N, C-alpha and C positions, 0 to 999 in steps of 0.2 A: 426978342428982348425978355419976354415973360419966362421962357425957358431958361435963359441965361441967369435971370435973378433967382429962379428956383434952384438951379445948380449951385449958385454962389452960397445960398442959404444952407443947402445940404452939406456943402464942404465946410462951412462955418460950424455948423452943428457937430459935425464929425471931429473937427479939431477941439472944440469945447469939450466933447465927451471924452476924447482921448486924454486931454489935459486933466479932466476930472478923475478919470480912472488912475492915471499915473500919480497924480498928487495924493490920492487916497491910498496909494500902495496896491491897487487892485491888480495891475499887470504883473507885478513881481510877488504877489501874495502878501499875507500878513508879516508885519515886522517881527524881528526876533524877540524883541521886548514884550510885544503883544502875545507871541506864542508862549513865552514864559509865564505870562499872567494867566493865560488859558490853562496851563499845566497846574498852577497853584490853585485855581478855581476848581479844577476837576479831581485832582488827587488829594483826598482828605488828609493824607499824612502831614502835609504842610500846615494846615490849620491845627490839626491834633497835636502836633509836636512844636508849633511855633517855628518851623523851618522857613528860612529865607533863602532864595536862590542867589548865590554869589556870582556865578559864571555859567555860560552856556556855550555850546558849540554845536552848529548845525553840520552834521557829518554827511548828510546826503539830502537831496531835494529834487522833486519833480513837479514843476508848476506847469499846468496846462490850461491857459486862458481859454482856448477854444472849447475844451470840454468842461471847463469850469471847475476843475479839480487842482488841488495842491497837496502833495504828499511830502511830509517833512519827517526826517529822522534827526533827532536832537539829543544831546547829552547835557546834563545839568550837574552842577555842584551846589549843594545847599548845606546850611549849618544852623545850629543853635548853640546854646551854652554847653550842651552835653556831648554833641556828636557832629561829625561831618557826613553828609548823605550824598551818595552818588546814584544817579538814575539815568536810564536811557528810555526814550519814548518814540513811538511811531504815531503821528497824527495825520488825520485826513481832513482837509478843508474843502468845502464846496461854496462856489460863488453864487450869491443871491443878489437881488436888487439892493439889499442893505450892505453888501460886501462879503467878505470871506467869513463863513461861519464854520466853527469846528463841528464836524459830524461824528468823528470817531477818534479815540485815542487808545493807545496800548503801552502799558509800562512793561517793556521787554527785558529789562535788567535793572537791578538796584544792589547796592551794598552800603555799608556804613561802618564807621569807626568811632568808638567812644574816645573822647578827649582825655578823660581821666581814668585811672585805675582804682579799684577798691583798695582800701587800706587794710592791713592785717588786723588792726584794731577792731574793725567791723566783724571780721570773721571770728576773732577772739570772743566777742560778745555773744555770738551765736552759740559757739561751742560751750562757753561758760554757763549758758542758760540750761543746758541739757546734761552736763557732766560736772562732777565736783572737782575733778582734777584733769588737767590737760597739759600736753606738752607740744608746742609747735614743731613740726618736722620739716615742711617744705611748702613753697608756693610755685605754681606753674602758670605763666601768663601767656596768652595768645591773643589774637584780634577778638575783642569783645567777650573774653573769658578769663577768669582767674580761679584756679583750683587750690585750695588750701588744705593741707593734710596735717593730722594731729594724732598722737597717741593719747587715748583718753581712758579714763576709768570712772566707775560709779559704784558706790556701796549702798547696799539696801539690806539691813539686818546683818545676817552673818556671812554674806558673800559680797566680794568685790569682783566686778567683771572688767576685763580689759579689752579695748577695741581699737581699731584704726578707724578714724573718722575723717570724712572729707566734707568741706563746705565748697560747693561749686557755684560761682557767680557768673551770670551771663547778662549780656546787654542787648536790649531791643529798643529801638527809638520810642515806641509807644509805652513801654514799661519801665524804661530806665534799667538800672541794675537790679536783679533779683537773684535769689539763691535757692538751691536745693541741697539737702544733706543726705548723706549715706554713711553706713559704717559696716565693718566686718569684725566679727568675733575673733579674738586671738587667745583668750584664756580667762580662767577664773581663779580667784584666791579665796579659800574658805577659812573663816576665822571661828573654828569650832573646836580647836584643840583644848583638852582639859576634860574634867569629870563632869558627868551628867547623871542625874538620879531622879528616881520617883519612890516615895516611901509613904504609904497610908496605913501602915501597921500590919497590913495583911499581904500586900503586894510590894515587892522590893525590886527595883530595877537600877542597876548601876553600869554605866558605860564610860570607859576612858578613852577619849579620841587621842591617839598619840600623834598621828600624821595623816595628812590628806595630800595625795600626790596627783596633781591634775594631768601632768604629762602621761602617766601610766594608767590613769583612772583607777587608783587603789587607795584604800583607806586602811590605816593600821589601828587596831582597837584591842582592848581587853574588856571583859564584862562579867558580870555576875547577876543572875536573875532568879527570882522565886515569885511566881504569880499564878492566879487561878481565875478563870472567867474574867479576864482582864481585857481591857481595851475598848475601842469605840463600840464594837459589836458584842463585847463581853463573851468572846469565844476563844481567847488565847489563854493558854496554860503552859507552864514549864518550870523547871527547876534545874538549872545548869550554870556552869561557869567555864570561862576559857582557861586554858592551861598557858598562862602568859599571853603575850601579844600575838594577835593573828592578823594576816593581811587579806583584805577582801577586795575583790573587783567591784567597781560600781559603774552604773549607767545613769544617764540623765533621763528622768521621767519628763521633765519640762525644763527647756533651756531657753532663756530670753533671746530675742533677735536683735531688737534695737535698743530699747531701754529695758531695765529689769521689770519683769512681771511679777505679780504676787499670786502664787508662790513660784519661786525659782527653786527647783528641788532635784535631788538625786536619790537613788535607792541603791542599796548594796545587794550583793548576792545573798542568798539564805545563809543565816548563821549554821554552823555545822550541826547543832543539836535541834534545830527547829526549821519549819518551813516559813516562818515569818521574816519579813525583811526589815532592816534598819534603814529608817528614812531620815534624810537630812533636808531641811527647808530653811531658805533664807529668813523667813519671818518668825519661825519658831525654834529653829535649831534642830537638835537630835529628837526624834520621836520613835516610839516603839508601840506597835499595835494601835497606831492612830493617836496616842497620847504623848503630848509634849513633855519632855524631861526638863528638869531644872538644872542650870549650870551652876556648879559650886564656885 
């Protein structure tokens, strides 16, 4: 009789334990909603970006009650006001006295799509802050990216440079939309045509700039000069004049890359009668022997 009572008690305890495990979800592992909550607790992107999981799909699962392990592969779709976020996870649960506890998780894939595109007006503001003149050319949109292209120009002193500028916007869930700018040089226009002179009663310099051709890198000038121990280092001397207009090749001594630098300058080949060079700077105009000439 005693053995029979003991057996009945053991069977009753087993039934109660099985019922307890089943009612707590132990036999089948954690519920899908509880798994999603664990993901949101572990992956900081949800709290950082205010993402809420909208849907989830368990694509594969291996629950082993005997070995007290539960392997879950799950895909989730989450969103906030700015984007929709897609992610896949591999999770490992281990069964303890307190139930299934998350031991490890791995975010094996993710992607996202911004819900809204950047407006051209925003890109216009960026370009307008750096250039005095701009013309919109095109925009190119792709997932989480928008590239705006412009023809731009900027004038500083006696030169105006032309460039092709781009404003590239990219979207990241933690950063939102952000941009990077770039530009490439396409040409320059010099506003130095006209007469330039220096006259202190002893030294007389006269240069007439007739044309500057950026495409051929030439400058057409005529000049007349009489000077002695002249210039920045007081070592220039000469007495000569051109016979009408002459065409001189020029090179850039310093050419700006992004925005105009100071100075932005070119120098010509030697004048035929001297070894000195005619310099042109955006901030001072035409100079000779280091001395800025005055424009008439």
